[in-house]
C-alpha positions in Angstrom: 44.6 -15.0 -25.6 43.3 -17.9 -23.7 39.5 -18.9 -24.1 37.3 -18.2 -21.1 35.3 -20.8 -19.4 31.7 -21.3 -20.4 29.1 -20.9 -17.7 26.4 -23.5 -16.9 23.2 -22.8 -18.5 20.5 -21.0 -16.7 17.9 -23.4 -17.9 18.9 -25.8 -15.2 18.2 -23.3 -12.4 14.9 -22.2 -14.1 13.5 -25.7 -14.0 14.5 -26.1 -10.2 12.7 -22.8 -9.6 9.4 -23.8 -11.4 9.3 -27.1 -9.1 9.4 -25.0 -6.2 6.6 -22.7 -7.5 4.4 -25.6 -7.9 4.4 -26.5 -4.2 3.5 -22.9 -3.1 -0.3 -22.4 -2.2 -2.5 -20.7 -4.5 -2.7 -16.9 -3.7 -5.9 -14.9 -4.9 -5.0 -12.5 -7.7 -7.8 -10.0 -7.0 -8.4 -7.6 -4.1 -11.7 -7.7 -2.2 -14.4 -5.4 -3.6 -14.5 -3.2 -0.7 -11.0 -2.4 -0.6 -10.6 0.2 -3.2 -13.7 2.2 -2.0 -12.5 2.2 1.5 -9.1 3.1 0.4 -10.3 6.2 -1.6 -12.7 7.2 1.2 -9.9 7.2 3.8 -7.7 9.3 1.7 -10.4 11.9 1.1 -11.7 11.9 4.6 -8.3 12.7 5.7 -7.7 15.3 3.1 -10.9 17.0 3.9 -10.2 16.9 7.6 -6.8 18.6 7.3 -8.3 21.3 4.7 -11.2 22.0 7.3 -8.8 22.4 10.1 -6.7 24.9 8.1 -9.6 26.8 6.4 -11.4 27.2 9.7 -8.3 28.6 11.3 -8.1 25.6 13.7 -11.6 25.8 15.2 -12.9 22.8 13.4 -13.4 19.7 12.9 -13.1 19.1 16.5 -12.6 22.4 18.4 -11.4 21.0 21.8 -8.5 19.0 20.6 -6.6 21.7 18.7 -3.5 20.7 16.7 -4.4 16.9 17.3 -6.8 17.4 14.5 -3.8 17.2 12.1 -2.8 13.7 13.7 -6.6 12.6 13.1 -6.4 13.7 9.4 -2.9 12.0 8.9 -4.3 8.9 10.5 -7.0 8.5 7.9 -4.4 9.1 5.2 -2.3 6.5 6.8 -5.2 3.9 6.9 -5.5 4.7 3.1 -1.9 4.1 2.5 -1.9 0.7 4.3 -4.8 -0.4 2.4 -3.1 0.6 -0.8 -0.4 -1.9 0.0 -3.0 -4.6 -0.2 -4.5 -3.6 -3.5 -3.8 -5.8 -6.6 
């Protein structure tokens, strides 16, 4: 059976990747202090809004807009998720 060809070592590629990383700008490793409390607050406000809408049989939190209260609640939850993507 013939002997297979040896591949080039991966060390050469890693050395090249490290040179590229040196040139990239420094990215902060921590998220701002306001991010986590704001994210949790948005989740809880959205949850509370939707629960209030169901418990009061669609009369509250804003009586005049009806089912749009669900959109408002899910919007708060969406803001929470968008902030969660920035949390480190």
